[in-house]
N, C-alpha and C positions, 0 to 999 in steps of 0.2 A: 611084177613085184607082188609078194605075198603081203598079207595084212601086217605081219611082223616087220617086213622090210619097209613098208610104208611109214611105220613109226620111227624106225632107225635110219633116218635120212640126214644127209648133209644139205643144209639150206643156207643160201646167201641172200640177204635182203639189203639192197643198197638204200642209203638214206633211212636207215632203220632206227635212228636215235629218238625220233619223236613223231607225233601225229600219225598219219596213215602208216608209215613204216613201222612204228612201234606197235600199233594195233595188229599189223600183219605178223610181226614176230611173235606176239602173244598168241594169236590164233593158230599159228603153226607149231607152237611149242607142244611137245609130247614126250613121254618117257622114251629115251633112246635117240630122240632127234637132237642134232647139234646145229644151232643157228649161229651163223656169222653175221653179226650186226655191224654193217658198214656205216661209217660216218666220215664227213669231211673235216669238221671242226669241233663239233659239240661232243667232246669225249665224255664229259660228265653225264650228259643226257644218255649217251650210248651205254654207259655203265648201268644207268637206271633201267634201261630196256633189258639189258642182259640179266639183271637181278629179277625182273618180272618173268623172263623166260624160265629161269631156274625155279622160281616159285611155282610155275605151272608144270614143272616136272621135266623140262628139257635141260640141255646144257647150252652154254653160249660163250662165244668169244667175240670181243669187239675188235674191229680191224679198220684202221684209218686209211682212206684213199680218196682222192679227188678223182671222180670218174671221168673228168675232162682230160686227165693226164694218162696217156697210154702206159707209161712205165709204172705208174702207181697202180693201175688196174692189173697189170701183169704180176706185180709183186703181191697184190692181194690174193689173187688166185693161186699163186705159188704157196702162200701161207696156208690157204684152205687145203690144197692137195697134200701138202706135207703133213698136215694134221690128221686128215681123215682118208685121203686117197681117192675121194670121189666128190662129185657135185650132183645132187639129185634135183634140187629145186633152186631156180634163180628168180628173184623178184626184182625187177628194175623199177625202183621207186624214186631214186635220187632225182631231184629237180630243183631249179631255181627260177625266179622271175626277175626281169629287168624291164618293167613296163614303161611304155612311152608311146606317144603318137608317132606314126611312121615317118613323118617329115622331120621329126626331131630326134629320131632314134640314132644313137651313136653306134658306129660299126662294132665297137668293142662289146656293147650290150647285145647286139644281134648275135655276134659270134659266140659269146660266152654261154648264152642260153642254148644255142644249137649244139655246141660242143658238150655241154653237160646233159641236157635232157634227151637229145637224140644220139649224139656221138658216144656218150657214156653208156647208153644201153647197147649200142652196137659193139663197143669194146668188151663189155661184160659178156654179151652173148657169144662173141667170138672165143673168149677164153673158156667159158663154161661148156661150149659145144664139144670141145675136144674130149674131155672125160665122159661126157654124156654119150657121145657116139660109141666109145669103147664099151660103155656099160649097156648100150642099147636101151637106155631109159633116161628120160629127163622131162622136167616140167618148167617151162619158161613163162613168166607172167610179167607183162609190161604195164606199168601204170600210166595211162594216157590221161585224157581229160575230155569232158563234154565239149569244150571249146574247139577241140580238134575237128569236130564235125560241124559245129555251129559258127565258128569264127567269133571274134570278140574285139571291139575297137580298143586300141591302145596296147594290144598284145600280139602284134604281128610275129615277133620272134617266138614267143611261147606257143602260139597256135600253130605256127609252121612246124615247130619241133614235135608237137603232139600229133599232128596230122601225119608227119613223116614216120613217127613211131608206129602208127597203125599200119602204114604201108609196109614197114619193116617187119611187123608181126606177121602179116599175110605171106610175104615173100619167104621169110625164114621158115614158117610153118610148112610150106610146100617143100622146101629143101630137106627138112629134117624128119618129115613124117615117116619115111621108110626105116628110120632108126628108133622108132617108138619114142620120139621126142615131140611133145606138143608145145605149141607156142600160141598164147592168147593174150589179149589185152583187156584191161578194165578201164572204163572211162568214167571217173567220178564226176559228179556235178558240184554243187556248192557245198563243201564240207567244212565243218568247224575245225580248223587247224591254225597253227601259228601263221600260215601263209595268208589266211583270210581274217585274222584277228584284228588287223589294223583298219578294217572297213568301218566307216561311221554308221550310225544307226539308220540314216536314210538310205544309204547304199545297201546295207544289209536287208532292210525291208523291201527294197526294190528287187533284190535278188530272190528273196523268198517268194515274192509275188509272182515270179515266173515259174515257180515249181508247183505242179498240180497237187502234190502231197502237202504243200504249205508248211514245210519245215526244212531247215538245213539238214544235211546228212551228218553222220558221225563217222569218225575213223573206223569204228567197228563195223559199219555197213560195208565198207570197202574190204575190210579184213575177212568178212564172211564170204564174200565172192572169191577172194584169193584162196581161202582154205578149200573152197569147193573145187576151184580149178587145179589146185595142187593135189587133190585127193582122187581116189579110185573112181568115184562117181562121174568124173569128167574125163575118163580115159579116151572117150570117143569124140572129144571136142578139141578142135585145133583151128587156128587161123581166124578166130572170132574176136570181136570187140563187144564186150558186155557193158552196157551203160547202167551205172548205178547212180541215178541222178534224181530220183523222186518223180520221174516223168518229165524232167526239164527238156529232154530231147526225145522225140518220138518219130 
């Protein structure tokens, strides 16, 4: 892709309505770039993200789809392809938590997290891969988590999904490399988002104490890594998991 083509790309960001997803949408916004901001329920927040993308010079469309539902994912990519005819960058950011101790975890909470955080990424990759292979170009970025490598009590479902996502990243990277499609993952550490906002002060202090840089991360820290992986400087990087965690995992 030329520098001009890099700007004029079709980008799909799942879970793009707030937090890390919103920051990634803003980081990838550029004149000529069209960003599809996926959301499951927060339509108003997705509209706010789209407005921020437009303010940064890009264009944006919000598209509702629960990535745990195969038909919804297929419909979302049909919308994208009908609008632009291509998919250049896919960021799999959509995720949920249903925390609980293993012995008390409900099967529904186990299944819902796996179907959203891992199955959703699989379904989106499968849909995006078809146009990317025809283009002989694509950038896939999966948002994992530091706990996928470290483990975390009370999050057996979430940790399993994120560890699986890293395995999926490596496997698909090997499958698609010959078509000039790179597949990488980012593993955030403790990031200030809605997902972590409910932690009490003691729990927050305990988390920060585990971080060598002694601060929580910001969504923009993750967005910077995503912009790098989506850009030309990362053309020779695939199958990697980049930890953005302040040194929480080394």
